N, CA and C atoms of all chains as a GROMACS GRO file, in nm:
protein
  492
    1MET      N    1   0.906  -0.966  -1.427
    1MET     CA    2   0.814  -0.901  -1.342
    1MET      C    3   0.743  -0.892  -1.248
    2SER      N    4   0.786  -0.801  -1.135
    2SER     CA    5   0.772  -0.827  -0.967
    2SER      C    6   0.632  -0.684  -0.983
    3LYS      N    7   0.572  -0.716  -0.840
    3LYS     CA    8   0.494  -0.629  -0.757
    3LYS      C    9   0.580  -0.550  -0.664
    4PHE      N   10   0.560  -0.434  -0.700
    4PHE     CA   11   0.629  -0.351  -0.591
    4PHE      C   12   0.507  -0.228  -0.477
    5ILE      N   13   0.538  -0.168  -0.381
    5ILE     CA   14   0.464  -0.073  -0.331
    5ILE      C   15   0.577  -0.005  -0.295
    6ASP      N   16   0.565   0.146  -0.320
    6ASP     CA   17   0.695   0.248  -0.280
    6ASP      C   18   0.601   0.340  -0.186
    7VAL      N   19   0.700   0.376  -0.128
    7VAL     CA   20   0.584   0.487   0.005
    7VAL      C   21   0.675   0.606  -0.044
    8HIS      N   22   0.619   0.698  -0.023
    8HIS     CA   23   0.660   0.855  -0.004
    8HIS      C   24   0.601   0.942   0.109
    9HIS      N   25   0.654   0.979   0.184
    9HIS     CA   26   0.692   1.064   0.292
    9HIS      C   27   0.683   1.190   0.270
   10GLY      N   28   0.632   1.314   0.406
   10GLY     CA   29   0.617   1.436   0.400
   10GLY      C   30   0.552   1.496   0.252
   11MET      N   31   0.462   1.441   0.242
   11MET     CA   32   0.350   1.486   0.124
   11MET      C   33   0.263   1.533   0.200
   12VAL      N   34   0.246   1.613   0.306
   12VAL     CA   35   0.136   1.661   0.388
   12VAL      C   36   0.059   1.773   0.352
   13GLY      N   37  -0.088   1.780   0.312
   13GLY     CA   38  -0.149   1.830   0.213
   13GLY      C   39  -0.153   1.831   0.122
   14ILE      N   40  -0.133   1.727   0.045
   14ILE     CA   41  -0.110   1.692  -0.122
   14ILE      C   42  -0.246   1.673  -0.156
   15THR      N   43  -0.314   1.720  -0.263
   15THR     CA   44  -0.468   1.747  -0.300
   15THR      C   45  -0.457   1.642  -0.420
   16ALA      N   46  -0.611   1.616  -0.440
   16ALA     CA   47  -0.602   1.492  -0.534
   16ALA      C   48  -0.570   1.552  -0.697
   17ASP      N   49  -0.561   1.673  -0.708
   17ASP     CA   50  -0.490   1.736  -0.833
   17ASP      C   51  -0.352   1.708  -0.865
   18GLN      N   52  -0.310   1.729  -0.738
   18GLN     CA   53  -0.167   1.733  -0.722
   18GLN      C   54  -0.113   1.583  -0.733
   19LEU      N   55  -0.175   1.499  -0.682
   19LEU     CA   56  -0.161   1.345  -0.655
   19LEU      C   57  -0.177   1.274  -0.831
   20GLN      N   58  -0.282   1.320  -0.883
   20GLN     CA   59  -0.289   1.304  -1.005
   20GLN      C   60  -0.177   1.348  -1.122
   21GLN      N   61  -0.143   1.451  -1.106
   21GLN     CA   62  -0.024   1.530  -1.203
   21GLN      C   63   0.102   1.435  -1.195
   22ALA      N   64   0.159   1.390  -1.040
   22ALA     CA   65   0.270   1.303  -0.986
   22ALA      C   66   0.224   1.202  -1.060
   23HIS      N   67   0.116   1.112  -1.074
   23HIS     CA   68   0.086   0.963  -1.119
   23HIS      C   69   0.072   0.986  -1.265
   24ASP      N   70   0.035   1.115  -1.349
   24ASP     CA   71   0.020   1.161  -1.496
   24ASP      C   72   0.197   1.124  -1.533
   25ALA      N   73   0.289   1.211  -1.461
   25ALA     CA   74   0.429   1.243  -1.485
   25ALA      C   75   0.495   1.089  -1.475
   26ASP      N   76   0.471   0.979  -1.395
   26ASP     CA   77   0.504   0.875  -1.393
   26ASP      C   78   0.482   0.796  -1.514
   27LEU      N   79   0.315   0.791  -1.558
   27LEU     CA   80   0.274   0.726  -1.655
   27LEU      C   81   0.319   0.773  -1.811
   28ALA      N   82   0.408   0.905  -1.814
   28ALA     CA   83   0.394   0.967  -1.908
   28ALA      C   84   0.534   0.895  -1.954
   29ILE      N   85   0.611   0.830  -1.868
   29ILE     CA   86   0.780   0.776  -1.894
   29ILE      C   87   0.779   0.638  -1.878
   30GLN      N   88   0.716   0.585  -1.776
   30GLN     CA   89   0.728   0.460  -1.744
   30GLN      C   90   0.725   0.315  -1.805
   31GLY      N   91   0.706   0.367  -1.936
   31GLY     CA   92   0.734   0.284  -2.053
   31GLY      C   93   0.879   0.254  -2.070
   32GLU      N   94   0.934   0.336  -2.046
   32GLU     CA   95   1.101   0.325  -2.088
   32GLU      C   96   1.175   0.281  -1.996
   33GLU      N   97   1.086   0.239  -1.870
   33GLU     CA   98   1.187   0.107  -1.799
   33GLU      C   99   1.066  -0.018  -1.766
   34ARG      N  100   0.989  -0.010  -1.830
   34ARG     CA  101   0.888  -0.101  -1.872
   34ARG      C  102   0.819  -0.137  -1.704
   35VAL      N  103   0.780  -0.001  -1.662
   35VAL     CA  104   0.712  -0.009  -1.549
   35VAL      C  105   0.577   0.033  -1.558
   36THR      N  106   0.487  -0.030  -1.465
   36THR     CA  107   0.331   0.005  -1.520
   36THR      C  108   0.281   0.055  -1.342
   37PHE      N  109   0.268   0.138  -1.353
   37PHE     CA  110   0.212   0.220  -1.215
   37PHE      C  111   0.029   0.178  -1.220
   38GLU      N  112   0.007   0.085  -1.171
   38GLU     CA  113  -0.125   0.050  -1.141
   38GLU      C  114  -0.201   0.127  -1.041
   39HIS      N  115  -0.168   0.212  -0.938
   39HIS     CA  116  -0.273   0.267  -0.845
   39HIS      C  117  -0.184   0.349  -0.700
   40ALA      N  118  -0.189   0.406  -0.723
   40ALA     CA  119  -0.167   0.527  -0.589
   40ALA      C  120  -0.242   0.591  -0.488
   41TRP      N  121  -0.200   0.563  -0.367
   41TRP     CA  122  -0.305   0.600  -0.237
   41TRP      C  123  -0.237   0.703  -0.149
   42ALA      N  124  -0.296   0.836  -0.130
   42ALA     CA  125  -0.224   0.953  -0.014
   42ALA      C  126  -0.338   0.955   0.089
   43ASP      N  127  -0.256   0.983   0.187
   43ASP     CA  128  -0.289   1.042   0.300
   43ASP      C  129  -0.256   1.183   0.337
   44PRO      N  130  -0.347   1.247   0.329
   44PRO     CA  131  -0.263   1.440   0.309
   44PRO      C  132  -0.265   1.476   0.477
   45ASP      N  133  -0.312   1.411   0.534
   45ASP     CA  134  -0.300   1.447   0.692
   45ASP      C  135  -0.171   1.402   0.745
   46THR      N  136  -0.099   1.296   0.716
   46THR     CA  137   0.044   1.225   0.759
   46THR      C  138   0.112   1.244   0.654
   47GLY      N  139   0.061   1.290   0.502
   47GLY     CA  140   0.155   1.277   0.404
   47GLY      C  141   0.237   1.188   0.354
   48VAL      N  142   0.156   1.052   0.343
   48VAL     CA  143   0.200   0.921   0.312
   48VAL      C  144   0.168   0.937   0.174
   49VAL      N  145   0.209   0.896   0.059
   49VAL     CA  146   0.186   0.787  -0.058
   49VAL      C  147   0.219   0.672  -0.080
   50TYR      N  148   0.119   0.588  -0.106
   50TYR     CA  149   0.180   0.440  -0.122
   50TYR      C  150   0.132   0.434  -0.305
   51CYS      N  151   0.234   0.370  -0.355
   51CYS     CA  152   0.229   0.345  -0.509
   51CYS      C  153   0.252   0.188  -0.504
   52LEU      N  154   0.158   0.163  -0.581
   52LEU     CA  155   0.139  -0.012  -0.644
   52LEU      C  156   0.192  -0.016  -0.780
   53SER      N  157   0.319  -0.080  -0.812
   53SER     CA  158   0.345  -0.118  -0.961
   53SER      C  159   0.387  -0.252  -0.990
   54GLU      N  160   0.390  -0.280  -1.136
   54GLU     CA  161   0.462  -0.396  -1.163
   54GLU      C  162   0.552  -0.312  -1.230
   55ALA      N  163   0.692  -0.376  -1.201
   55ALA     CA  164   0.824  -0.388  -1.275
   55ALA      C  165   0.904  -0.476  -1.293
   56PRO      N  166   1.032  -0.463  -1.354
   56PRO     CA  167   1.151  -0.528  -1.364
   56PRO      C  168   1.253  -0.514  -1.231
   57SER      N  169   1.214  -0.430  -1.161
   57SER     CA  170   1.348  -0.429  -1.058
   57SER      C  171   1.265  -0.318  -0.981
   58ALA      N  172   1.307  -0.276  -0.842
   58ALA     CA  173   1.293  -0.178  -0.763
   58ALA      C  174   1.348  -0.025  -0.826
   59GLU      N  175   1.499  -0.086  -0.882
   59GLU     CA  176   1.583   0.037  -0.944
   59GLU      C  177   1.490   0.114  -1.024
   60ALA      N  178   1.451   0.030  -1.146
   60ALA     CA  179   1.305   0.086  -1.232
   60ALA      C  180   1.216   0.152  -1.186
   61VAL      N  181   1.183   0.136  -1.110
   61VAL     CA  182   1.056   0.198  -1.031
   61VAL      C  183   1.116   0.340  -1.004
   62GLN      N  184   1.222   0.317  -0.893
   62GLN     CA  185   1.291   0.441  -0.838
   62GLN      C  186   1.312   0.546  -0.965
   63ARG      N  187   1.349   0.498  -1.092
   63ARG     CA  188   1.446   0.600  -1.216
   63ARG      C  189   1.311   0.644  -1.235
   64ILE      N  190   1.181   0.606  -1.250
   64ILE     CA  191   1.084   0.677  -1.291
   64ILE      C  192   1.054   0.790  -1.254
   65HIS      N  193   1.052   0.753  -1.089
   65HIS     CA  194   1.022   0.832  -0.988
   65HIS      C  195   1.106   0.960  -0.994
   66GLU      N  196   1.197   0.924  -1.002
   66GLU     CA  197   1.330   1.027  -0.984
   66GLU      C  198   1.330   1.119  -1.086
   67ARG      N  199   1.320   1.084  -1.265
   67ARG     CA  200   1.299   1.193  -1.310
   67ARG      C  201   1.139   1.223  -1.317
   68ALA      N  202   1.045   1.174  -1.233
   68ALA     CA  203   0.879   1.251  -1.268
   68ALA      C  204   0.938   1.378  -1.147
   69GLY      N  205   1.047   1.366  -1.089
   69GLY     CA  206   1.038   1.453  -0.977
   69GLY      C  207   0.998   1.407  -0.831
   70HIS      N  208   1.012   1.294  -0.812
   70HIS     CA  209   0.916   1.246  -0.655
   70HIS      C  210   0.983   1.104  -0.652
   71PRO      N  211   1.097   1.126  -0.616
   71PRO     CA  212   1.178   1.012  -0.589
   71PRO      C  213   1.119   0.894  -0.406
   72ALA      N  214   1.141   0.800  -0.431
   72ALA     CA  215   1.052   0.727  -0.339
   72ALA      C  216   1.127   0.737  -0.198
   73ASP      N  217   1.073   0.689  -0.079
   73ASP     CA  218   1.121   0.716   0.048
   73ASP      C  219   1.190   0.541   0.090
   74GLU      N  220   1.060   0.489   0.036
   74GLU     CA  221   1.087   0.340   0.050
   74GLU      C  222   1.048   0.257  -0.049
   75ILE      N  223   1.117   0.113  -0.128
   75ILE     CA  224   1.054   0.044  -0.226
   75ILE      C  225   1.077  -0.100  -0.198
   76HIS      N  226   0.916  -0.166  -0.177
   76HIS     CA  227   0.927  -0.306  -0.120
   76HIS      C  228   0.876  -0.393  -0.269
   77ALA      N  229   0.929  -0.482  -0.268
   77ALA     CA  230   0.897  -0.591  -0.340
   77ALA      C  231   0.811  -0.659  -0.258
   78VAL      N  232   0.689  -0.680  -0.308
   78VAL     CA  233   0.598  -0.749  -0.268
   78VAL      C  234   0.516  -0.888  -0.359
   79PRO      N  235   0.635  -0.975  -0.352
   79PRO     CA  236   0.584  -1.074  -0.427
   79PRO      C  237   0.486  -1.204  -0.362
   80LEU      N  238   0.421  -1.145  -0.240
   80LEU     CA  239   0.312  -1.221  -0.209
   80LEU      C  240   0.167  -1.133  -0.183
   81ASP      N  241   0.054  -1.196  -0.250
   81ASP     CA  242  -0.058  -1.104  -0.236
   81ASP      C  243  -0.160  -1.202  -0.233
   82VAL      N  244  -0.279  -1.140  -0.163
   82VAL     CA  245  -0.384  -1.203  -0.155
   82VAL      C  246  -0.523  -1.076  -0.150
   83MET      N  247  -1.826   0.560   0.416
   83MET     CA  248  -1.671   0.453   0.442
   83MET      C  249  -1.570   0.559   0.409
   84SER      N  250  -1.440   0.487   0.436
   84SER     CA  251  -1.356   0.558   0.385
   84SER      C  252  -1.258   0.418   0.350
   85LYS      N  253  -1.128   0.468   0.265
   85LYS     CA  254  -1.026   0.365   0.236
   85LYS      C  255  -0.918   0.358   0.316
   86PHE      N  256  -0.879   0.283   0.349
   86PHE     CA  257  -0.739   0.268   0.454
   86PHE      C  258  -0.610   0.174   0.427
   87ILE      N  259  -0.511   0.237   0.420
   87ILE     CA  260  -0.369   0.131   0.435
   87ILE      C  261  -0.339   0.096   0.537
   88ASP      N  262  -0.309  -0.031   0.586
   88ASP     CA  263  -0.242  -0.020   0.730
   88ASP      C  264  -0.126  -0.131   0.687
   89VAL      N  265  -0.050  -0.089   0.801
   89VAL     CA  266   0.107  -0.129   0.763
   89VAL      C  267   0.141  -0.246   0.895
   90HIS      N  268   0.177  -0.360   0.896
   90HIS     CA  269   0.252  -0.439   0.984
   90HIS      C  270   0.366  -0.452   0.959
   91HIS      N  271   0.450  -0.442   1.035
   91HIS     CA  272   0.606  -0.478   1.035
   91HIS      C  273   0.661  -0.616   1.113
   92GLY      N  274   0.771  -0.657   1.077
   92GLY     CA  275   0.820  -0.753   1.153
   92GLY      C  276   0.746  -0.909   1.125
   93MET      N  277   0.758  -0.908   0.984
   93MET     CA  278   0.672  -1.031   0.939
   93MET      C  279   0.771  -1.076   0.849
   94VAL      N  280   0.894  -1.101   0.871
   94VAL     CA  281   1.001  -1.121   0.780
   94VAL      C  282   0.976  -1.280   0.787
   95GLY      N  283   1.006  -1.296   0.643
   95GLY     CA  284   0.962  -1.471   0.619
   95GLY      C  285   0.822  -1.508   0.635
   96ILE      N  286   0.746  -1.431   0.601
   96ILE     CA  287   0.626  -1.474   0.569
   96ILE      C  288   0.576  -1.556   0.444
   97THR      N  289   0.524  -1.656   0.449
   97THR     CA  290   0.460  -1.739   0.345
   97THR      C  291   0.323  -1.696   0.321
   98ALA      N  292   0.357  -1.779   0.157
   98ALA     CA  293   0.197  -1.687   0.093
   98ALA      C  294   0.068  -1.791   0.170
   99ASP      N  295   0.107  -1.926   0.214
   99ASP     CA  296  -0.027  -1.940   0.338
   99ASP      C  297  -0.005  -1.892   0.447
  100GLN      N  298   0.071  -1.833   0.543
  100GLN     CA  299   0.078  -1.732   0.671
  100GLN      C  300  -0.027  -1.633   0.611
  101LEU      N  301   0.012  -1.560   0.500
  101LEU     CA  302  -0.065  -1.409   0.428
  101LEU      C  303  -0.177  -1.482   0.425
  102GLN      N  304  -0.213  -1.592   0.346
  102GLN     CA  305  -0.354  -1.601   0.348
  102GLN      C  306  -0.463  -1.661   0.467
  103GLN      N  307  -0.396  -1.712   0.581
  103GLN     CA  308  -0.471  -1.760   0.664
  103GLN      C  309  -0.500  -1.620   0.766
  104ALA      N  310  -0.397  -1.543   0.737
  104ALA     CA  311  -0.416  -1.396   0.824
  104ALA      C  312  -0.518  -1.337   0.741
  105HIS      N  313  -0.531  -1.341   0.630
  105HIS     CA  314  -0.649  -1.240   0.571
  105HIS      C  315  -0.771  -1.335   0.582
  106ASP      N  316  -0.801  -1.462   0.576
  106ASP     CA  317  -0.880  -1.518   0.593
  106ASP      C  318  -0.948  -1.490   0.746
  107ALA      N  319  -0.850  -1.472   0.828
  107ALA     CA  320  -0.922  -1.472   0.989
  107ALA      C  321  -0.956  -1.335   0.967
  108ASP      N  322  -0.920  -1.230   0.910
  108ASP     CA  323  -0.994  -1.108   0.903
  108ASP      C  324  -1.103  -1.140   0.826
  109LEU      N  325  -1.122  -1.182   0.725
  109LEU     CA  326  -1.221  -1.185   0.630
  109LEU      C  327  -1.349  -1.253   0.724
  110ALA      N  328  -1.328  -1.363   0.809
  110ALA     CA  329  -1.407  -1.393   0.889
  110ALA      C  330  -1.499  -1.324   0.974
  111ILE      N  331  -1.434  -1.204   0.989
  111ILE     CA  332  -1.504  -1.141   1.102
  111ILE      C  333  -1.534  -0.990   1.084
  112GLN      N  334  -1.480  -0.980   0.948
  112GLN     CA  335  -1.468  -0.802   0.916
  112GLN      C  336  -1.602  -0.764   0.896
  113GLY      N  337  -1.716  -0.861   0.892
  113GLY     CA  338  -1.840  -0.804   0.879
  113GLY      C  339  -1.924  -0.726   1.036
  114GLU      N  340  -1.849  -0.766   1.121
  114GLU     CA  341  -1.895  -0.761   1.261
  114GLU      C  342  -1.865  -0.580   1.277
  115GLU      N  343  -1.758  -0.547   1.180
  115GLU     CA  344  -1.722  -0.388   1.228
  115GLU      C  345  -1.759  -0.332   1.090
  116ARG      N  346  -1.820  -0.374   0.988
  116ARG     CA  347  -1.889  -0.313   0.842
  116ARG      C  348  -1.729  -0.281   0.764
  117VAL      N  349  -1.584  -0.371   0.783
  117VAL     CA  350  -1.461  -0.361   0.701
  117VAL      C  351  -1.481  -0.467   0.627
  118THR      N  352  -1.431  -0.402   0.531
  118THR     CA  353  -1.390  -0.496   0.390
  118THR      C  354  -1.264  -0.492   0.351
  119PHE      N  355  -1.166  -0.602   0.364
  119PHE     CA  356  -1.038  -0.590   0.337
  119PHE      C  357  -1.057  -0.644   0.190
  120GLU      N  358  -0.985  -0.564   0.106
  120GLU     CA  359  -0.964  -0.598  -0.044
  120GLU      C  360  -0.901  -0.615  -0.071
  121HIS      N  361  -0.717  -0.617  -0.021
  121HIS     CA  362  -0.627  -0.662  -0.093
  121HIS      C  363  -0.525  -0.658   0.027
  122ALA      N  364  -0.415  -0.740   0.009
  122ALA     CA  365  -0.308  -0.763   0.120
  122ALA      C  366  -0.182  -0.792   0.025
  123TRP      N  367  -0.061  -0.719   0.046
  123TRP     CA  368   0.042  -0.722  -0.018
  123TRP      C  369   0.180  -0.759   0.095
  124ALA      N  370   0.258  -0.884   0.078
  124ALA     CA  371   0.362  -0.891   0.150
  124ALA      C  372   0.485  -0.870   0.122
  125ASP      N  373   0.625  -0.799   0.182
  125ASP     CA  374   0.774  -0.836   0.139
  125ASP      C  375   0.810  -0.939   0.247
  126PRO      N  376   0.846  -1.059   0.231
  126PRO     CA  377   0.859  -1.134   0.310
  126PRO      C  378   1.050  -1.088   0.349
  127ASP      N  379   1.092  -1.029   0.262
  127ASP     CA  380   1.252  -0.994   0.297
  127ASP      C  381   1.242  -0.883   0.435
  128THR      N  382   1.177  -0.783   0.397
  128THR     CA  383   1.210  -0.642   0.478
  128THR      C  384   1.087  -0.707   0.584
  129GLY      N  385   0.964  -0.806   0.579
  129GLY     CA  386   0.870  -0.828   0.678
  129GLY      C  387   0.750  -0.726   0.717
  130VAL      N  388   0.722  -0.624   0.578
  130VAL     CA  389   0.648  -0.543   0.579
  130VAL      C  390   0.511  -0.618   0.521
  131VAL      N  391   0.403  -0.596   0.562
  131VAL     CA  392   0.259  -0.627   0.496
  131VAL      C  393   0.184  -0.494   0.498
  132TYR      N  394   0.129  -0.467   0.378
  132TYR     CA  395   0.019  -0.359   0.340
  132TYR      C  396  -0.118  -0.393   0.325
  133CYS      N  397  -0.224  -0.374   0.373
  133CYS     CA  398  -0.363  -0.400   0.393
  133CYS      C  399  -0.426  -0.270   0.324
  134LEU      N  400  -0.527  -0.334   0.224
  134LEU     CA  401  -0.628  -0.213   0.151
  134LEU      C  402  -0.766  -0.266   0.221
  135SER      N  403  -0.817  -0.153   0.255
  135SER     CA  404  -0.941  -0.190   0.307
  135SER      C  405  -1.085  -0.116   0.283
  136GLU      N  406  -1.163  -0.108   0.295
  136GLU     CA  407  -1.296   0.007   0.350
  136GLU      C  408  -1.334  -0.019   0.446
  137ALA      N  409  -1.376   0.092   0.526
  137ALA     CA  410  -1.401   0.071   0.680
  137ALA      C  411  -1.452   0.215   0.708
  138PRO      N  412  -1.550   0.188   0.803
  138PRO     CA  413  -1.603   0.328   0.876
  138PRO      C  414  -1.503   0.409   0.915
  139SER      N  415  -1.379   0.365   0.989
  139SER     CA  416  -1.314   0.437   1.095
  139SER      C  417  -1.197   0.314   1.077
  140ALA      N  418  -1.090   0.408   1.132
  140ALA     CA  419  -0.925   0.360   1.127
  140ALA      C  420  -0.922   0.238   1.259
  141GLU      N  421  -1.041   0.300   1.353
  141GLU     CA  422  -1.043   0.202   1.456
  141GLU      C  423  -1.102   0.062   1.467
  142ALA      N  424  -1.198   0.076   1.357
  142ALA     CA  425  -1.275  -0.056   1.317
  142ALA      C  426  -1.201  -0.139   1.220
  143VAL      N  427  -1.103  -0.096   1.149
  143VAL     CA  428  -1.009  -0.189   1.106
  143VAL      C  429  -0.894  -0.239   1.205
  144GLN      N  430  -0.862  -0.144   1.309
  144GLN     CA  431  -0.804  -0.218   1.402
  144GLN      C  432  -0.855  -0.316   1.488
  145ARG      N  433  -0.934  -0.300   1.516
  145ARG     CA  434  -1.045  -0.360   1.591
  145ARG      C  435  -1.061  -0.527   1.539
  146ILE      N  436  -1.067  -0.530   1.425
  146ILE     CA  437  -1.079  -0.652   1.361
  146ILE      C  438  -0.924  -0.709   1.305
  147HIS      N  439  -0.822  -0.596   1.307
  147HIS     CA  440  -0.679  -0.711   1.326
  147HIS      C  441  -0.666  -0.737   1.428
  148GLU      N  442  -0.704  -0.668   1.556
  148GLU     CA  443  -0.657  -0.731   1.655
  148GLU      C  444  -0.721  -0.864   1.727
  149ARG      N  445  -0.860  -0.879   1.700
  149ARG     CA  446  -0.922  -0.977   1.726
  149ARG      C  447  -0.914  -1.098   1.654
  150ALA      N  448  -0.793  -1.037   1.550
  150ALA     CA  449  -0.784  -1.160   1.393
  150ALA      C  450  -0.577  -1.189   1.469
  151GLY      N  451  -0.598  -1.132   1.541
  151GLY     CA  452  -0.429  -1.147   1.644
  151GLY      C  453  -0.328  -1.096   1.541
  152HIS      N  454  -0.328  -0.995   1.490
  152HIS     CA  455  -0.223  -0.940   1.393
  152HIS      C  456  -0.221  -0.776   1.411
  153PRO      N  457  -0.252  -0.708   1.496
  153PRO     CA  458  -0.287  -0.564   1.523
  153PRO      C  459  -0.179  -0.478   1.414
  154ALA      N  460  -0.252  -0.376   1.377
  154ALA     CA  461  -0.171  -0.320   1.272
  154ALA      C  462  -0.077  -0.196   1.326
  155ASP      N  463   0.063  -0.149   1.264
  155ASP     CA  464   0.173  -0.091   1.350
  155ASP      C  465   0.140   0.056   1.334
  156GLU      N  466   0.061   0.090   1.175
  156GLU     CA  467   0.024   0.234   1.094
  156GLU      C  468  -0.124   0.149   1.083
  157ILE      N  469  -0.210   0.263   1.070
  157ILE     CA  470  -0.314   0.281   0.979
  157ILE      C  471  -0.346   0.397   0.904
  158HIS      N  472  -0.354   0.418   0.797
  158HIS     CA  473  -0.366   0.574   0.739
  158HIS      C  474  -0.469   0.550   0.660
  159ALA      N  475  -0.571   0.650   0.671
  159ALA     CA  476  -0.683   0.709   0.606
  159ALA      C  477  -0.611   0.736   0.473
  160VAL      N  478  -0.663   0.686   0.345
  160VAL     CA  479  -0.618   0.741   0.192
  160VAL      C  480  -0.747   0.784   0.117
  161PRO      N  481  -0.795   0.929   0.140
  161PRO     CA  482  -0.911   0.929   0.085
  161PRO      C  483  -0.874   0.998  -0.048
  162LEU      N  484  -0.776   1.024  -0.094
  162LEU     CA  485  -0.710   1.020  -0.238
  162LEU      C  486  -0.654   0.935  -0.265
  163ASP      N  487  -0.708   0.893  -0.410
  163ASP     CA  488  -0.649   0.768  -0.478
  163ASP      C  489  -0.656   0.773  -0.669
  164VAL      N  490  -0.539   0.723  -0.716
  164VAL     CA  491  -0.551   0.761  -0.861
  164VAL      C  492  -0.516   0.610  -0.913
   0.00000   0.00000   0.00000
């Protein structure tokens, strides 16, 4: 398992409720790909959302995000953290 | 105080030691701007580093990063998180 940060663009104006609903949609199915979404942060002004996850692969992260209706624009493995 | 995620590009090949040293350089002076760097994640393959902080402003985050020798390429306020 590795850590991943994925990025969604174009989410200008996202609300707290919308972020929660999107996150809940991921959580509902993440186990099917052995992904754990740990945290998400959103900037409504520039429309960027960052998600931190632990997963077997970037592809697994993307499959969950796609099925939940919000494919990521970038997914980075982040093997280093402090 | 608000949460911020800042992004550094061009860090291809960054090592765990280099990430730790960069983070330590921020921590050493962050109090002068009332910034708290909470976490940093790095992708050595694509050279992206993400930093999560709590700070009075994006400018305060940038001043610390600049003085520590690694100005951020993007800084996003992330008022929403789950």
